[in-house]
Structures are given as structure tokens and as C-alpha cells.
N, C-alpha and C positions, 0 to 999 in steps of 0.2 A: 371410591377413593379419589378418582380424578377430580370429581366435583368438590370434594372436601379440600383438596390441595388448591384448586382454583379459588375457592372461597377464602382460604387462609391468605393466599397471596394477595387477593384483592383487599382484604381487611388490613394486612400489613401495609399495603401501599397507601390506603387512605389515612391510616394512623400517621404514616410518614409525612403525608401532605399536610395534615392538620397540625402537626408539630412545627410546621414552617419550613420543612425541607432544608434544614441547616446543613450547609456543605462543609466538607472537611477543611480544616485549616492546615496550613503548611508553609514552607518557605517560598512557594511559587504563587504569585497572585493569579486568580482565575480570570481568563480572558472571555469577555462577553461581547457586547456590541462594539464595533470600531467604526471609524469614519469611512465613508465611501471614497474610493480612489477616483481620480479625475483623468480625463484625457484619453479615454478608451471607448471602444464600441465593439460589437460582435458581428461576425459574418458567418452565417450557416453555410457550410460547404457541402454537407451531406446529411440526409436524414433517412429514416427507415431502417436503421441498424437495430439488431436484436441483442439487447443487453451487451453493448460493447464494453471492453475491459482495458485494452491497451493498444498502443500503436508504436510503429517503428518505421523510419524512413529508409527506403532503398536508394542506392546511388543515383538512379535516374529521377529522383524526386517524388516517386509514387510512395504511398503509405500502406504498410501492412496493418490491418485493424483486426484484432481478435474479437470474436463474438462468443459469449459464454456457452451457448449450446454446442460449440465445437467447430466453428468455421473461422477461416482467416480470409478477410476480404482485401483485395488490392484496389486502392483508390488513387487516381491521378486527377488532380484538379483540372476541370475543364472537359473531362471525358465522361460521357453518360453511360457507357457500357459497364455492366456489373460483372466483375470477374472475381472468382474465388480460387484459393489454392487447393489443389487436389492432393489427396493422400494424408490428410490430417488424421492422426490416430483417434480412436474412440475415447471419449472422456466421460466421467461421471458428472452429469449436468443436472444439478438439483440444488435449490437454495443458493448458497454462496459458492457452490462448487461448479466446475466446468473448465473451459479453456480460459486461461487467465493472462499472464504477462507474456511479452515477446520482446526479444532483443536480437540484434545482429552481432555476430562475432566481430571483434575489432579488425580482423583480417578478412572480412566478408568478400571484398572484391577479388581476393585470391582463392579463398576456400569455399565460398558460397554457403557458409554455415549460419543457421538461425537457431536460437534457443527459445524454448517456450515452457511455461509452467502450466500444470493442470491438475485437477482432482482425478486420481486414478483409483479405480475400484468400484464399489457399490455402496448402497446406503449403510450396510452393516460393517464394511471393512474398506476403508479408503485412506489414501495418503496424498500429501502434496508431492508431486513428482516434477522433475526437470528432464526435458528431452532435448536432443539436438538433431538436426536434419540438414540435408543439402537442399537449397532452393534453386531450381533451374526454371526460370520463367514462372509459370504458375504450377509447377510440379514439385511436390515435396518428396524427397528420396532418402532412403537409408536412415529413416527415423529410428532413434534408439534412446531409451531412458538411461540417463547417466546418474541420477540420484533419486532416492525415495526417502521421505521423512519417516523416522521410526520413533515410537511404535505406531502402527496403523490404528485408526480410530473409527468410530461410527458417526453417523449423522452428517449434516450438510453445512456445518459452520466452520469458520475461522481457519482458512487455508493460508492466509498471508499472501505470499507468492510474488512480491516485487523482486526484480533483479536489477543489478547494476554492475558494470565492469569497473574495476579499479585500474590504476595506472600501470600496475605490474602484470596485467593480463589475467588476474584472477577474478572470479565471479562471486558476488554476494547475492544471497537469496534469503528472503524472509519466510519464516514458517510460523503459522498461527498456532495458538495454544490448544486447539482441538475442539473448543466449544464451551458454551455457557453452562453453568451449573443447572441441572444435576448431571451433565455429561461426565462419564467416568471411564477409565481404562484400568482393568484389573483391580477394581475397587478403590481407585484413587481418582479424585476429581481431575478431569483433563487439564485444567489450568494449573494444577500443582506441578505438572511436568515442566513448566517454564523455569522452575528453579532447580531442576535435576539435570546434571551433566551427562546422564546416560540416555537422554532422549533429545530428539531434534525439535520437539514441540515448544513453541514460545521462544524461538531462537532466531538469530541471523547466522547463517552458515556461510563459509567461504570454501570454494572448490576451484580446482583447475578446470580447463575446458573439456577434460575427459571425465570429470566427476571425482577425481581423486582429491584427497585433502593435502593442502600445502604443508610442508614439514615445519613451517614457522607459525602455524595457527596457535593461538594462545593457550589452549588446554592440551596440546600434544604432550604425552607422557604422564598425564594425571590418570590414576587408576580409575577405570570404568567410564572415563569421559570420552564422548564421541569426538573423533579427531576433526570433524568438519565444523565444530561450533566456533563462532567468532564472538558473539555476545549472547547474553541470556536475560531472562526476566521480561519478555515481551508478551503482550496479549494478542495483537493482530496487526502487524505492520503492513499497511497497504500503500505506503509512499516511501520511496528510497531513492536517494540521488547522491551523486558524487560531484563535488565542486573541484574540477580539475585544476583551476587556477590557484586555489588556496589549499588543496589537499584535504578538504573536510568532507566527511560522510554525514548525511542527515537522514532522519527517518521520522515519519509521523505515523501514529498508531491509534487504533480505536480503543477507547476506554469503555466502561459500562455505565450507562446513564450519566454521561459526563465523564470527566477525567481523561479525555483524549489528550494526547501528548505530542509535542515536538521534541526530539532528542538529537543531540550531537553524538554520533556513534564512534566509540573508542574500543579497540580490540581488547577482549578479555573483561569487559565491563558488564555489570549487572544492573539492569534497569528496573528491578524491583517487583514486577508483577508476579503473583498477586499479593506478595508480602507487604509491599509498599505501594499505595495507590490512592488517588483521589476519587476513584470510582465507587459506585454503589451497586448492590444487587438490583436486578430489575424489579424486585418486589419491595425495595425500600432501604434496608439497612446497609451500612458501610461494609465493604468487603474486608477492609483492614483498618485498624485504628491508627496505623502509621502512614504518614505521607512522606517521611524522609528517614533515612537510617544510614549510619556509617557503612561504607563499603558498597553503597548503591548510589547510582547516578540520579540526581534530580533532573526532571525535565526542564527545558527552557521555556516552554509554554504549556499551560493546562487549559484546554478548551472546555469550559462548563458555563452555559449549556453546551451540549455536544455539537460538534461540527460533523462528526463521522468522517474524518479525513481520509481521502483516498487519492493517490497520485501526488507527486511532489517533484518539483524541478527547481534548479537554480537558473536565474536569468542572467545571461551574459551577452545579449545581442545589442544591435545598434538601433533597432526600431524605437525602443523605449529607453533612452539613455539614462533617465533618472531611476530606472529600475535595476540598473546593473549591480550585480552582486547580491540581489535579494532572492528570497525563496518564494515560491508560489505553491500553495497547498489547496487541493480540491476538497470540496465539502459535499458529502452526500445529503446529510440532513440539513446543512446550512444552505444548500443550493447556491453556492458562491465559490469564488476563489478567495483565498486570503493571501495578500501580499505581506510577507514577513520581512520587515526592514532590519537589516543587520549592520552592525559595526564589528567586523571580525566575526567572532562567535557569540557576540552579545546581541540579543534581540532588543531593539530600541523603539520599535513601533509595529503596528499592524494596520492594514487597510483592507476593506472589502471590495471585491468586484462582484456585485450581485448578478448572477446569471439567470436565476429563476428556474433552473433544472438541477437535478442531482448530478454533481460532477464526479465522475469516476476516475478520470485520468487527466493529467496536464503535462505537457511537454513543450520544450522550446524546439521549434523546427530549425533546419539548417539555414532557413532564410531569415532567422532572427525574430520571427513572430511566435507568440504563444498559441498552442492548439490544445483543445480539450475535448473529451468525450463525455456525453451525458448518459446516465445509467437508466435507460428505460427500454421497453420493448420497441419504442420508436425513437431509439437513441440517435443523437446528433454528433457530428464532427463540427466543431465551432472554432473559428479563428478570431483571436483578439487583435484588433486593428486600431490605429489611432483615430480618435474622434475627429470628425470633420465639422468644424464650426462654421455656421452660415455668417457671412459678412453682412453687416447692417449699413445701409446707405442713407 
């Protein structure tokens, strides 16, 4: 039976290719190759990381770096000693699962609280979970899970897991849709839960720092709707950032065989997945005939071919003044950063910063430089610095 399914999938794929791979048409133009950005260079600060996923700066300038197998490394530029945080809880580390995002509480200097997301459970029963703990030096203390995505799922795909604090002190967390077809839960394709308000899968949720749902969340009071839900209709958001200066929330998410998206996140909005999408099944056919529908938000960018976007930040530093106000999106498949040039909430252009490695995360550091993590077993922490041009005489 498995051989027959593999044969049919391969056959459908080649039929799709021979027909010319016609991509879905819709209101958003597909983003392909873009010009290369100028005036920048890379500096490798650290290598030898095992599948790094996220980073957060401590007040002393050192960086917490999560590694997917379940470790948090403490890195300080210029120091060679390797130091890890003790007391990290056990995680389900397989495929896309493991220890994922990390953020400091806005009041960290007073309460020492850190928050991290991870895959909790095992191959047959797992959930995207959010935990908080106190960090004292290199010791994690009083770790507790404050949120778990429902329903639990099987398999090692689509955990989402990006977090960002909003100005009001609430926390946004992305939750993946649970996995690719034929993954199912109670006889329903996992991805179909992205359109159901009685499930956290395929959502961005909003909670207080104790895990409780704010009483002004958009679906509070709706029968059977989970109170933590902020937006719905997502596949697998792995980039989430808040532009404090303008009050905008941005997300990038993985499509399937193209159809990756950049979205402006508005509370209570539906981003379409899987009912509305530019994506295709991995064996060829379109997932939906619809790329736009009333009541569902259109993306601002559709990346096809796929970038596999992971990590997203808004740049507001002084090192690269011409980049101020723009977004930077990491690309796993694209092995690059995309500079997304904005005029308010309108995308007016894109540029590529070709890195040559799969980019898992990108952040602006407190020093105004961009930092990124590459997603390999020999992962790197890389700093984007201004290009030094040799003078000619």
C-alpha cells in the first residue's frame, strides 16, 4: 500500500510538472527573485550550534540561544567559555519539534522571568507549549507551563512557536496547524482546525504573563470559541514581530510548495488557511481554488518559489539608517534575508541579503546591528555589519 501511494504521488507530481506548474492567480503578485542589497557584510560570531532556533539579549549584553534538542546557551561576544542554562525541562525533540522560541519578560530586570516555547509530549501525543521560569545566572528555577495548544496532535510537524510582547504587556504566540496532509486528529485533517475556533491549531493566541486570556480578546463570548485566540487561518507562523513605533504586528508563515506569506496581523482577522491559499499539495494539485475571499485577509507578499520564512524583525537602529522602518525576514530554503521595504503598511519593494545558509531567526540587537541564526547542526550566529570598501589610490 505504501509503495502504491508513493507511486501515485510521484505520478501526480510529474503530471503537474509536465503541465507547466501553472501557479494560482490572485490579487497578490508572486514574489520571486529580487535585487541584492548593497553596503553590508557578515561576521560569524559563533559556530558549532546544534539546530539553533531563537535568541534573546540579557541586560549585560550576553545572548540566550535556544538549541532545538533542548539546550539554552549563554553567549557573550569575546568570551570563549561555553556556558549553558541548567534546569531546562525535557522537550520532544524530533523533526520540527524541540526547544523553540525564547523571550524575556518586559520586567526582566526586576522579576528575572524568561518565557520559552517547546514541543511537549511524544511522537503520538504532543502540543506546542509555553513555559516561564526565573533565570538566576545560569540556573533556571521554578519552571512552569502556562499554556498548551489544544487539541494535542501526533507527529513532528508545524509547531509555530514565535512569541512577541505587545505594548500592553500581553504576549502573542503562534501555533502551527498540526501538520501536512494526511495528518489528522479525530478523523479531521489537522490543517482544517486552522478555521475552527474551538482549537488553538493554526492560530495566533494572546495571553497574560500568567497564561490567562485577556478579557478583550476578539472571540471572547462566542460559543465554543477558545478565549486565547487572537487571529485564525494560519499554516505555520515562524516569524512574528511588533513595530512599537507604529503599533503594527507583522507575521511571516510557511506555505506549502510556495505560497509563503507576509501578513499584517489584525485582531479577530482570518488569514484564510487552508480555505484560501496560493499553496499546493506536495504531490502537485492546488490546495484550494480560492486565493481571496470576502472576510479573509489577503497577504501583503506571497513568496513563490518558497522562501520558507523563519524569523522576522523590524529594523529601527542607527547602523543602517536607510533600512529604518523596514522588515527583515529569514529564509530557510532561500538561504537569505529579505529586506521588505515599507511605506506605512504598504510593501513598496524587496531586496535580498544572500547568506548562503538556512536562516532560522533574525533579530535586531540592542546595539542596532542585525543578528541571525542559521539552521544546521553546525549552526552559526552571524552579525550583519556595514561593508568596508577598500579605497583605491
